[in-house]
N, CA, C and O of each residue as an XYZ file, in Angstrom:
224
protein
N       0.810     -1.220      0.000
C       0.000      0.000      0.000
C       0.847      1.277      0.000
O       0.512      2.243     -0.684
N       1.948      1.281      0.769
C       2.783      2.481      0.820
C       3.470      2.731     -0.517
O       3.543      3.868     -0.982
N       3.975      1.661     -1.135
C       4.648      1.814     -2.430
C       3.686      2.394     -3.467
O       4.068      3.280     -4.231
N       2.459      1.912     -3.501
C       1.484      2.415     -4.466
C       1.125      3.873     -4.173
O       0.916      4.658     -5.098
N       1.055      4.231     -2.904
C       0.764      5.622     -2.550
C       1.880      6.535     -3.047
O       1.616      7.617     -3.572
N       3.132      6.095     -2.879
C       4.266      6.886     -3.368
C       4.200      7.005     -4.885
O       4.415      8.085     -5.434
N       3.906      5.902     -5.561
C       3.780      5.945     -7.019
C       2.669      6.897     -7.438
O       2.843      7.712     -8.344
N       1.551      6.789     -6.783
C       0.395      7.592     -7.168
C       0.646      9.079     -6.956
O       0.325      9.893     -7.822
N       1.212      9.433     -5.823
C       1.330     10.847     -5.476
C       2.618     11.510     -5.945
O       2.628     12.716     -6.188
N       3.697     10.759     -6.076
C       4.978     11.357     -6.455
C       5.455     10.924     -7.833
O       5.692     11.765     -8.700
N       5.596      9.626     -8.039
C       6.179      9.135     -9.287
C       5.352      9.525    -10.502
O       5.914      9.904    -11.530
N       4.042      9.441    -10.409
C       3.209      9.793    -11.559
C       3.384     11.268    -11.931
O       3.479     11.605    -13.111
N       3.427     12.134    -10.934
C       3.609     13.575    -11.181
C       5.004     13.849    -11.742
O       5.154     14.659    -12.657
N       6.026     13.180    -11.199
C       7.392     13.345    -11.705
C       7.508     12.849    -13.139
O       8.152     13.490    -13.969
N       6.891     11.718    -13.434
C       6.934     11.171    -14.792
C       6.300     12.136    -15.783
O       6.812     12.311    -16.889
N       5.201     12.758    -15.404
C       4.549     13.727    -16.289
C       5.492     14.874    -16.636
O       5.545     15.307    -17.787
N       6.230     15.365    -15.652
C       7.164     16.478    -15.890
C       8.310     16.029    -16.785
O       8.678     16.743    -17.718
N       8.876     14.867    -16.521
C       9.998     14.369    -17.321
C       9.551     14.131    -18.761
O      10.251     14.514    -19.699
N       8.411     13.515    -18.939
C       7.923     13.205    -20.286
C       7.481     14.445    -21.056
O       7.411     14.411    -22.284
N       7.183     15.529    -20.363
C       6.754     16.754    -21.042
C       7.895     17.401    -21.823
O       7.655     18.194    -22.734
N       9.151     17.062    -21.464
C      10.299     17.639    -22.149
C      10.710     18.993    -21.608
O      11.613     19.622    -22.160
N      10.077     19.458    -20.549
C      10.385     20.772    -19.976
C      11.616     20.758    -19.080
O      12.224     21.804    -18.851
N      11.990     19.595    -18.571
C      13.096     19.474    -17.633
C      14.421     19.541    -18.381
O      14.613     18.850    -19.381
N      15.337     20.380    -17.888
C      16.651     20.544    -18.501
C      17.738     20.233    -17.477
O      17.479     20.224    -16.273
N      18.942     19.980    -17.952
C      20.070     19.714    -17.073
C      20.248     20.874    -16.096
O      20.253     22.037    -16.500
N      20.393     20.556    -14.820
C      20.586     21.573    -13.791
C      19.303     22.010    -13.107
O      19.350     22.658    -12.061
N      18.150     21.663    -13.687
C      16.869     22.023    -13.081
C      16.623     21.193    -11.827
O      17.173     20.104    -11.662
N      15.796     21.726    -10.960
C      15.354     21.027     -9.758
C      13.845     20.905     -9.819
O      13.158     21.810    -10.293
N      13.332     19.782     -9.338
C      11.884     19.616     -9.267
C      11.460     19.813     -7.819
O      11.954     19.132     -6.920
N      10.545     20.744     -7.600
C      10.006     21.024     -6.279
C       8.620     20.412     -6.186
O       7.743     20.724     -6.992
N       8.420     19.546     -5.207
C       7.117     18.920     -4.996
C       6.412     19.645     -3.860
O       7.020     19.939     -2.831
N       5.123     19.933     -4.048
C       4.348     20.637     -3.037
C       2.936     20.079     -3.030
O       2.483     19.509     -4.022
N       2.252     20.238     -1.931
C       0.882     19.770     -1.803
C      -0.076     20.897     -2.150
O      -0.014     21.978     -1.564
N      -0.959     20.643     -3.103
C      -2.020     21.589     -3.434
C      -3.130     21.370     -2.412
O      -3.847     20.371     -2.474
N      -3.271     22.299     -1.475
C      -4.212     22.121     -0.369
C      -5.669     22.138     -0.822
O      -6.535     21.600     -0.132
N      -5.948     22.745     -1.965
C      -7.327     22.813     -2.445
C      -7.855     21.445     -2.864
O      -9.002     21.101     -2.578
N      -7.005     20.660     -3.550
C      -7.484     19.358     -4.022
C      -6.737     18.174     -3.395
O      -7.037     17.023     -3.711
N      -5.778     18.442     -2.517
C      -5.069     17.374     -1.819
C      -4.104     16.584     -2.677
O      -3.716     15.478     -2.301
N      -3.704     17.124     -3.824
C      -2.800     16.415     -4.725
C      -1.416     17.052     -4.700
O      -1.256     18.240     -4.418
N      -0.413     16.215     -5.008
C       0.946     16.719     -5.124
C       1.098     17.428     -6.461
O       0.542     16.999     -7.472
N       1.854     18.514     -6.452
C       2.095     19.290     -7.662
C       3.594     19.461     -7.825
O       4.289     19.847     -6.885
N       4.086     19.175     -9.012
C       5.509     19.320     -9.307
C       5.748     20.644    -10.024
O       4.960     21.060    -10.873
N       6.845     21.293     -9.667
C       7.211     22.569    -10.284
C       8.695     22.514    -10.630
O       9.511     22.074     -9.820
N       9.038     22.958    -11.828
C      10.440     23.008    -12.247
C      11.047     24.323    -11.769
O      10.499     25.399    -12.009
N      12.184     24.217    -11.092
C      12.906     25.393    -10.616
C      14.211     25.469    -11.394
O      15.029     24.550    -11.346
N      14.396     26.563    -12.105
C      15.618     26.771    -12.889
C      16.746     27.235    -11.973
O      16.493     27.945    -11.000
N      17.987     26.846    -12.266
C      19.109     27.291    -11.437
C      19.337     28.792    -11.594
O      19.059     29.376    -12.641
N      19.846     29.392    -10.536
C      20.169     30.817    -10.590
C      21.336     31.017    -11.548
O      22.255     30.199    -11.588
N      21.305     32.098    -12.319
C      22.415     32.341    -13.246
C      23.716     32.606    -12.483
O      23.716     33.220    -11.416
N      24.804     32.135    -13.050
C      26.121     32.342    -12.454
C      26.703     33.620    -13.031
O      26.798     33.782    -14.247
N      27.087     34.519    -12.145
C      27.686     35.776    -12.591
C      29.175     35.569    -12.810
O      29.864     34.998    -11.964
N      29.661     36.034    -13.940
C      31.066     35.906    -14.282
C      31.812     37.111    -13.729
O      31.489     38.247    -14.077
N      32.800     36.883    -12.878
C      33.572     37.983    -12.305
C      34.998     37.924    -12.827
O      35.662     36.890    -12.749
N      35.453     39.039    -13.353
C      36.837     39.130    -13.832
C      37.727     39.573    -12.686
O      37.391     40.508    -11.959
N      38.838     38.920    -12.523
C      39.784     39.264    -11.454
C      40.937     40.087    -12.006
O      42.089     39.835    -11.652
N      40.659     41.060    -12.860
C      41.700     41.903    -13.460
C      41.947     43.116    -12.631
O      42.791     43.941    -12.981
């Protein structure tokens, strides 16, 4: 029962994001609970840009 619950609430949502093609190298997936409908929601978080500093 626990394994199926994890699949239902996490793996299915993660698979949808991966299969959508939106995920890129360096991205992070943030999982959160949508309190209105009680479902897990995945969100792609892009990495912060790296600032190039010259040491001249």
